[in-house]
Each structure stands twice: as structure tokens, then as C-alpha cells.
C-alpha positions as CSV (number, residue, x, y, z in Angstrom):
1,M,33.9,-92.9,36.8
2,T,36.9,-91.5,35.1
3,E,36.7,-89.7,31.8
4,I,38.6,-91.3,28.9
5,D,41.0,-89.2,27.0
6,Y,40.4,-90.1,23.4
7,T,42.9,-87.6,22.0
8,A,45.7,-89.5,23.8
9,M,44.9,-92.7,21.9
10,N,46.4,-93.4,18.5
11,D,44.0,-94.3,15.6
12,Q,44.4,-98.1,16.1
13,A,43.8,-97.9,19.9
14,L,40.8,-95.6,19.5
15,K,39.2,-98.0,16.9
16,R,39.9,-101.0,19.1
17,Y,38.4,-99.2,22.1
18,M,35.4,-98.1,20.1
19,L,34.7,-101.7,18.9
20,T,35.0,-103.2,22.3
21,H,32.8,-100.5,24.0
22,R,30.1,-100.2,21.4
23,T,27.7,-98.3,23.7
24,D,30.2,-95.5,24.3
25,Q,28.9,-92.8,22.0
26,K,31.7,-90.3,22.9
27,A,34.2,-92.8,21.6
28,F,32.3,-93.3,18.4
29,Y,32.0,-89.6,17.7
30,A,35.7,-89.0,18.6
31,Y,36.7,-91.8,16.1
32,M,34.4,-90.4,13.4
33,D,35.5,-86.8,13.9
34,R,39.1,-88.0,13.6
35,R,38.3,-90.0,10.4
36,H,36.5,-87.0,8.8
37,S,39.2,-84.5,9.7
38,R,41.7,-86.1,7.3
39,P,41.5,-85.8,3.6
40,S,40.6,-89.0,1.8
41,V,43.2,-90.2,-0.7
42,R,42.0,-92.1,-3.7
43,T,44.2,-93.7,-6.3
44,T,43.3,-95.0,-9.7
45,P,45.4,-97.4,-11.7
46,V,46.9,-96.1,-14.9
47,S,46.5,-98.3,-17.8
48,I,49.4,-98.5,-20.2
49,F,48.6,-99.2,-23.8
């Protein structure tokens, strides 16, 4: 069986692959590592009085 190159996939393709191959733990960890490697951006609305 050939090894899948998760780094060659973009985020959307990796997520799609992970969701269709739910038993592939390597895909899950590759996706989660990628998600946690980026800073989370949070925005809050500014109320104008």
C-alpha cells in the first residue's frame, strides 16, 4: 500500500480526505497538527454608542 503525502494536500483536500477516511489516524493527526500550528484569530464587534 502506498503512503499518502498529507503535506502535498491543501487544507480543504486534507479535511475532505480525513472525513472520508475516518479510520486513518495519520490523516487525523496531520490535520490537527496543521490546525494547531496556525494562530487562532478572534474578532469582537465594536459597539458604537
